[in-house]
GUVOTOR-851804 format. One line per 8 residues: number of its first residue (from 1); their letters; for each residue y negated, z negated, x of C-alpha. Coordinates in nm, 4 decimals, always signed. Layout:
N
NUM) a) Y,Z,X; ...
***
This chain:
99
1) mfgalgsa) -0.3475,-0.6190,+1.2226; -0.7164,-0.4932,+1.2817; -0.8319,-0.7722,+1.5128; -0.9826,-0.5154,+1.7547; -1.1946,-0.3423,+1.4851; -1.5382,-0.3735,+1.3658; -1.6901,-0.7208,+1.4297; -1.3417,-0.9300,+1.4343
9) rhhcrltf) -1.3228,-0.8468,+1.7924; -1.5947,-1.0689,+1.8897; -1.4364,-1.3590,+1.6833; -1.0848,-1.3481,+1.8644; -1.1507,-1.2961,+2.2229; -1.3197,-1.4967,+2.5052; -1.5703,-1.3526,+2.7946; -1.5099,-1.5339,+3.1210
17) lsqaaaan) -1.8268,-1.5813,+3.3299; -1.8735,-1.7380,+3.6475; -2.0942,-2.0719,+3.6649; -2.3602,-1.8671,+3.8401; -2.3695,-1.5947,+3.5695; -2.3686,-1.8570,+3.2764; -2.6662,-2.0643,+3.4459; -2.8560,-1.7475,+3.4949
25) gvaerlnl) -2.8251,-1.6321,+3.1239; -2.6228,-1.3423,+3.1864; -2.4257,-1.3586,+2.8285; -2.7994,-1.3576,+2.6556; -2.8969,-1.0786,+2.8500; -2.5792,-0.8685,+2.7739; -2.6172,-0.9562,+2.4274; -2.2468,-1.0883,+2.4334
33) rsaiavvk) -2.1410,-1.1963,+2.0984; -1.7597,-1.3223,+2.2019; -1.7139,-1.6838,+2.2813; -1.7915,-1.7511,+2.6786; -1.5942,-1.9437,+2.8706; -1.7231,-2.0830,+3.2320; -1.4669,-2.0264,+3.5037; -1.5040,-2.2002,+3.8561
41) gcrtvqka) -1.2630,-2.2037,+4.1864; -1.1173,-1.8473,+4.1188; -1.1984,-1.7246,+4.4626; -0.9317,-1.9517,+4.5907; -0.6377,-1.8539,+4.3352; -0.3444,-1.7354,+4.4567; -0.0371,-1.6037,+4.3282; +0.1525,-1.9232,+4.4082
49) dmvhnslq) -0.1105,-2.1065,+4.1432; -0.0057,-1.9011,+3.8631; +0.2283,-2.0681,+3.6130; +0.5689,-1.9237,+3.6248; +0.4485,-1.6445,+3.8518; +0.4970,-1.7505,+4.2024; +0.7798,-1.5298,+4.3031; +0.7664,-1.2687,+4.5307
57) pnitvdaq) +1.0762,-1.1152,+4.5570; +1.1741,-0.7987,+4.7473; +1.2102,-0.5150,+4.4946; +1.3875,-0.1864,+4.6218; +1.4734,+0.1208,+4.4213; +1.7185,+0.3864,+4.5741; +1.5212,+0.7093,+4.5081; +1.8853,+0.8877,+4.4769
65) tyevrvdg) +2.0666,+0.6450,+4.2529; +1.7913,+0.4684,+4.1043; +1.9620,+0.1508,+4.1586; +1.7132,-0.1241,+4.1437; +1.7784,-0.4349,+4.3655; +1.6061,-0.7857,+4.3634; +1.6326,-0.9610,+4.6902; +1.8983,-0.7469,+4.7662
73) elitsepa) +2.1245,-0.8121,+4.4391; +2.1686,-0.5178,+4.2135; +2.0319,-0.5611,+3.8826; +2.1532,-0.3594,+3.5626; +2.1017,-0.3547,+3.2168; +2.3030,-0.1857,+2.9341; +2.0958,+0.0983,+2.7435; +1.9941,-0.0002,+2.3802
81) dvlrwrnd) +2.1847,+0.1119,+2.0949; +1.9148,+0.0978,+1.8581; +1.5120,+0.0879,+1.9092; +1.3553,-0.0937,+1.6302; +0.9877,+0.0476,+1.5024; +0.7546,-0.2236,+1.6655; +0.5344,-0.3997,+1.3811; +0.2188,-0.4044,+1.6091
89) ifcfkesg) +0.1956,-0.0665,+1.6520; -0.0349,+0.1239,+1.3743; -0.0628,+0.5283,+1.3567; -0.3285,+0.6629,+1.1624; -0.3930,+1.0473,+1.1310; -0.7883,+1.0028,+1.1781; -0.7945,+0.7604,+1.4667; -0.4710,+0.7433,+1.6400
97) cfi) -0.2454,+0.4630,+1.7377; -0.3720,+0.1016,+1.7848; -0.1518,-0.1358,+1.9632
***
């Protein structure tokens, strides 16, 4: 529930650094306390390289009717009857909301 607060955030995330940054001690100079992961080949990554993310449909929205079309096909959805309170939103008077 409070993974983003206090020192917990340093133990539940990764900071991605280039090979050059890792080799030059950037993590130490910045006093990073989270785990470090070194990445390579990022400059050549394209949308087609992403798992389940290679589609590039033509999406259009009619400004008058708000109809949405994906590759020319009208898409629709029924309005929700009930909107449930999400368990991952916590609101506190003193500090606002955390998602």
